[in-house]
DRENDO-1510 file (C-alpha; in Angstrom, 1 decimal, always signed):
<recs>
REC; n; res; u; v; w
REC; 1; MET; +215.9; -12.8; +93.2 .
REC; 2; LYS; +214.0; -14.8; +90.6 .
REC; 3; LEU; +211.7; -13.1; +88.2 .
REC; 4; ILE; +210.4; -16.3; +86.6 .
REC; 5; ASN; +209.7; -19.5; +88.4 .
REC; 6; ASP; +211.1; -22.1; +86.1 .
REC; 7; ASN; +211.9; -24.7; +88.7 .
REC; 8; PHE; +215.6; -24.5; +87.8 .
REC; 9; ASP; +218.4; -23.3; +90.0 .
REC; 10; ASP; +220.0; -20.2; +88.6 .
REC; 11; TYR; +223.8; -20.6; +88.3 .
REC; 12; PHE; +224.6; -17.1; +89.2 .
REC; 13; GLU; +222.1; -16.8; +92.1 .
REC; 14; SER; +223.0; -19.9; +94.0 .
REC; 15; GLY; +226.6; -19.8; +93.2 .
REC; 16; ALA; +228.7; -22.4; +91.4 .
REC; 17; PRO; +227.5; -25.9; +91.6 .
REC; 18; LYS; +229.4; -28.0; +94.0 .
REC; 19; LYS; +231.5; -30.7; +92.5 .
REC; 20; ASP; +231.6; -34.1; +94.0 .
REC; 21; ASN; +235.1; -35.4; +93.7 .
REC; 22; ALA; +234.2; -38.9; +94.6 .
REC; 23; PRO; +234.1; -41.3; +91.6 .
REC; 24; HIS; +230.7; -42.4; +90.6 .
REC; 25; GLU; +230.3; -46.1; +91.1 .
REC; 26; GLU; +228.1; -47.8; +88.5 .
REC; 27; THR; +225.4; -50.0; +89.8 .
REC; 28; GLU; +224.7; -53.4; +88.3 .
REC; 29; GLU; +221.6; -52.2; +86.4 .
REC; 30; GLU; +223.5; -49.2; +85.0 .
REC; 31; ARG; +226.4; -51.4; +83.8 .
REC; 32; GLU; +224.0; -53.9; +82.1 .
REC; 33; GLU; +222.1; -51.0; +80.4 .
REC; 34; ARG; +225.4; -49.4; +79.2 .
REC; 35; GLU; +226.7; -52.8; +77.9 .
REC; 36; LEU; +223.4; -53.4; +76.1 .
REC; 37; ILE; +223.5; -50.0; +74.4 .
REC; 38; GLU; +227.1; -50.5; +73.4 .
REC; 39; THR; +226.5; -54.0; +71.9 .
REC; 40; THR; +223.3; -52.8; +70.1 .
REC; 41; ILE; +225.1; -49.9; +68.5 .
REC; 42; GLU; +228.0; -52.3; +67.5 .
REC; 43; ARG; +225.5; -54.8; +66.0 .
REC; 44; ARG; +223.7; -52.0; +64.0 .
REC; 45; SER; +227.0; -50.7; +62.6 .
REC; 46; ASN; +228.1; -54.2; +61.6 .
REC; 47; LYS; +224.7; -54.8; +59.8 .
REC; 48; LYS; +225.1; -51.5; +58.0 .
REC; 49; ARG; +228.6; -52.4; +56.9 .
REC; 50; MET; +227.4; -55.8; +55.8 .
REC; 51; PHE; +224.6; -54.4; +53.7 .
REC; 52; LEU; +226.9; -51.7; +52.3 .
REC; 53; ALA; +229.4; -54.3; +51.3 .
REC; 54; LEU; +226.7; -56.5; +49.8 .
REC; 55; GLY; +225.3; -53.5; +47.8 .
REC; 56; VAL; +228.7; -52.6; +46.5 .
REC; 57; LEU; +229.3; -56.3; +45.5 .
REC; 58; VAL; +226.0; -56.4; +43.6 .
REC; 59; VAL; +226.7; -53.1; +41.8 .
REC; 60; LEU; +230.2; -54.4; +40.8 .
REC; 61; LEU; +228.8; -57.7; +39.5 .
REC; 62; LEU; +226.2; -55.8; +37.4 .
REC; 63; ILE; +228.8; -53.5; +36.0 .
REC; 64; ILE; +231.1; -56.5; +35.1 .
REC; 65; PHE; +228.1; -58.3; +33.5 .
REC; 66; PHE; +227.2; -55.2; +31.5 .
REC; 67; ILE; +230.7; -54.6; +30.2 .
REC; 68; ARG; +231.2; -58.3; +29.4 .
REC; 69; ASP; +227.9; -58.5; +27.5 .
REC; 70; ARG; +228.4; -55.2; +25.7 .
REC; 71; TYR; +232.0; -55.4; +24.6 .
REC; 72; PHE; +233.3; -59.0; +24.9 .
REC; 73; HIS; +230.4; -61.4; +24.2 .
REC; 74; VAL; +230.0; -62.5; +20.6 .
REC; 75; TYR; +226.6; -61.4; +19.6 .
REC; 76; GLN; +226.4; -63.3; +16.2 .
REC; 77; GLU; +228.6; -65.4; +13.9 .
REC; 78; SER; +227.9; -65.4; +10.2 .
REC; 79; ASP; +229.4; -65.1; +6.8 .
REC; 80; ILE; +228.9; -62.9; +3.7 .
REC; 81; LYS; +230.0; -63.0; +0.1 .
REC; 82; GLY; +231.3; -60.3; -2.1 .
REC; 83; ARG; +234.3; -58.6; -3.7 .
REC; 84; ILE; +237.0; -56.8; -1.7 .
REC; 85; ALA; +237.1; -53.1; -2.5 .
REC; 86; GLU; +239.6; -51.8; +0.1 .
REC; 87; VAL; +242.1; -53.0; +2.7 .
REC; 88; THR; +243.8; -50.3; +4.8 .
REC; 89; LEU; +245.9; -50.4; +8.0 .
REC; 90; ARG; +244.5; -47.9; +10.5 .
REC; 91; GLY; +244.8; -46.8; +14.0 .
REC; 92; THR; +246.8; -44.4; +16.2 .
REC; 93; VAL; +247.7; -46.7; +19.0 .
REC; 94; PHE; +246.2; -50.0; +18.0 .
REC; 95; LYS; +246.7; -50.9; +14.4 .
REC; 96; THR; +244.1; -53.0; +12.7 .
REC; 97; TYR; +243.2; -53.7; +9.1 .
REC; 98; GLU; +239.9; -52.0; +8.1 .
REC; 99; CYS; +238.3; -53.5; +5.0 .
REC; 100; LYS; +235.5; -52.6; +2.7 .
REC; 101; MET; +233.6; -55.2; +0.6 .
REC; 102; LEU; +230.9; -55.0; -2.0 .
REC; 103; SER; +228.5; -57.7; -1.0 .
REC; 104; TYR; +225.7; -59.2; -3.1 .
REC; 105; ASP; +222.3; -59.8; -1.6 .
REC; 106; VAL; +219.9; -61.7; -3.7 .
REC; 107; VAL; +216.4; -60.5; -2.7 .
REC; 108; ALA; +214.5; -62.3; -5.5 .
REC; 109; PRO; +215.3; -64.2; -8.6 .
REC; 110; GLY; +216.9; -61.7; -11.0 .
REC; 111; ASN; +217.2; -59.0; -8.3 .
REC; 112; VAL; +220.7; -58.7; -6.9 .
REC; 113; ILE; +221.5; -55.8; -4.6 .
REC; 114; LYS; +225.0; -54.6; -4.1 .
REC; 115; SER; +225.8; -53.2; -0.7 .
REC; 116; GLU; +228.8; -52.1; +1.2 .
REC; 117; PHE; +230.1; -54.2; +4.2 .
REC; 118; ASN; +232.8; -52.8; +6.4 .
REC; 119; PHE; +234.8; -55.1; +8.7 .
REC; 120; THR; +238.0; -55.4; +10.7 .
REC; 121; VAL; +240.8; -57.9; +10.4 .
REC; 122; ASP; +243.2; -58.3; +13.2 .
REC; 123; ASP; +245.2; -61.2; +11.7 .
REC; 124; ASP; +248.0; -60.2; +9.4 .
REC; 125; SER; +247.9; -63.3; +7.3 .
REC; 126; ILE; +244.2; -62.9; +6.5 .
REC; 127; ALA; +244.7; -59.2; +5.7 .
REC; 128; GLN; +247.6; -60.0; +3.3 .
REC; 129; ARG; +245.4; -62.6; +1.6 .
REC; 130; LEU; +242.5; -60.1; +1.3 .
REC; 131; GLY; +245.0; -57.6; -0.2 .
REC; 132; GLN; +246.0; -60.1; -2.8 .
REC; 133; LEU; +242.4; -61.0; -3.6 .
REC; 134; LYS; +241.5; -57.4; -4.0 .
REC; 135; GLN; +243.6; -57.3; -7.2 .
REC; 136; THR; +241.8; -60.3; -8.7 .
REC; 137; PRO; +238.2; -60.7; -10.0 .
REC; 138; LEU; +237.6; -63.5; -7.5 .
REC; 139; ALA; +234.9; -63.0; -4.8 .
REC; 140; VAL; +235.4; -64.0; -1.2 .
REC; 141; GLN; +233.2; -65.4; +1.5 .
REC; 142; VAL; +234.2; -63.9; +4.9 .
REC; 143; HIS; +233.3; -65.5; +8.2 .
REC; 144; TYR; +233.0; -63.0; +10.9 .
REC; 145; LYS; +232.0; -62.5; +14.6 .
REC; 146; GLU; +229.7; -59.6; +15.5 .
REC; 147; TYR; +230.0; -57.8; +18.8 .
REC; 148; LYS; +227.5; -55.3; +20.2 .
REC; 149; SER; +230.1; -52.5; +20.5 .
REC; 150; THR; +233.6; -51.7; +19.6 .
REC; 151; VAL; +236.7; -51.5; +21.7 .
REC; 152; PRO; +239.9; -49.6; +20.5 .
REC; 153; TRP; +242.2; -52.6; +20.2 .
REC; 154; ARG; +239.6; -54.5; +18.1 .
REC; 155; GLY; +239.2; -51.9; +15.4 .
REC; 156; ASP; +236.6; -49.5; +14.1 .
REC; 157; THR; +233.8; -51.9; +13.4 .
REC; 158; LYS; +231.7; -54.4; +15.3 .
REC; 159; TYR; +232.5; -57.1; +12.7 .
REC; 160; ILE; +235.8; -59.1; +13.2 .
REC; 161; VAL; +236.7; -61.5; +10.4 .
REC; 162; THR; +238.0; -64.9; +11.5 .
REC; 163; ALA; +238.4; -66.7; +8.1 .
REC; 164; ILE; +238.0; -66.2; +4.4 .
REC; 165; ASP; +237.2; -68.5; +1.4 .
REC; 166; THR; +237.2; -67.8; -2.3 .
REC; 167; VAL; +234.0; -68.3; -4.2 .
REC; 168; ASP; +232.8; -67.8; -7.7 .
REC; 169; ILE; +230.2; -65.1; -7.1 .
REC; 170; ASP; +228.9; -65.0; -10.7 .
REC; 171; ALA; +228.0; -68.7; -10.5 .
REC; 172; TYR; +226.4; -68.1; -7.2 .
REC; 173; ILE; +224.3; -65.3; -8.5 .
REC; 174; ASP; +223.4; -67.3; -11.7 .
REC; 175; ASN; +222.3; -70.2; -9.6 .
REC; 176; VAL; +220.1; -68.1; -7.4 .
REC; 177; LYS; +218.5; -66.4; -10.4 .
REC; 178; ASP; +217.3; -69.7; -11.6 .
REC; 179; ILE; +215.5; -70.6; -8.4 .
REC; 180; PRO; +211.7; -70.0; -9.0 .
REC; 181; MET; +209.9; -67.8; -6.5 .
REC; 182; PRO; +206.9; -69.3; -4.9 .
REC; 183; GLN; +203.7; -68.0; -6.5 .
REC; 184; LYS; +200.6; -67.1; -4.6 .
REC; 185; PRO; +197.7; -69.3; -5.4 .
REC; 186; GLN; +195.3; -67.7; -7.9 .
REC; 187; VAL; +191.8; -67.1; -6.6 .
REC; 188; GLU; +189.0; -67.0; -9.1 .
REC; 189; PRO; +186.6; -64.1; -8.7 .
REC; 190; GLY; +183.3; -65.0; -7.1 .
REC; 191; GLN; +184.7; -67.7; -4.8 .
</recs>
């Protein structure tokens, strides 16, 4: 006896459903519909895989570009003059020569500012020569490459020295002191 009319046969009232042991034969329309659904799902998953692979490739290329630009691309090449103050061999795993130089910056005739410049030398012959020049009153001009960041095997600083030359810093400073500074034109009052 049914209490609620829900238009469904009750399993327990009518007994177990009868099983048809005959295999179901697929009609032509059912087969085409099934194949269409299977190929559509397969195409969608292939597109998803392709977009996922493309996205991973783009992310990897961006990471490689960032690492190359940040750590391995030479940002600037320049030189600086001064006297060597310190040359030390440092590093736990990667040994590099860390150097300190007192550089001379001429900001105006008669105004020379001393500043400290720290750099790294990874060539043994350049480091030996800097160590010898530290004992003399000669000044040096170091040519260096500047990177945006440091890596452990390149040393503690962003500045890597590639070559050195000796210079007479006193003559350089005297020559710069003699250069006249450009004067602003005088304006008479009332004009």
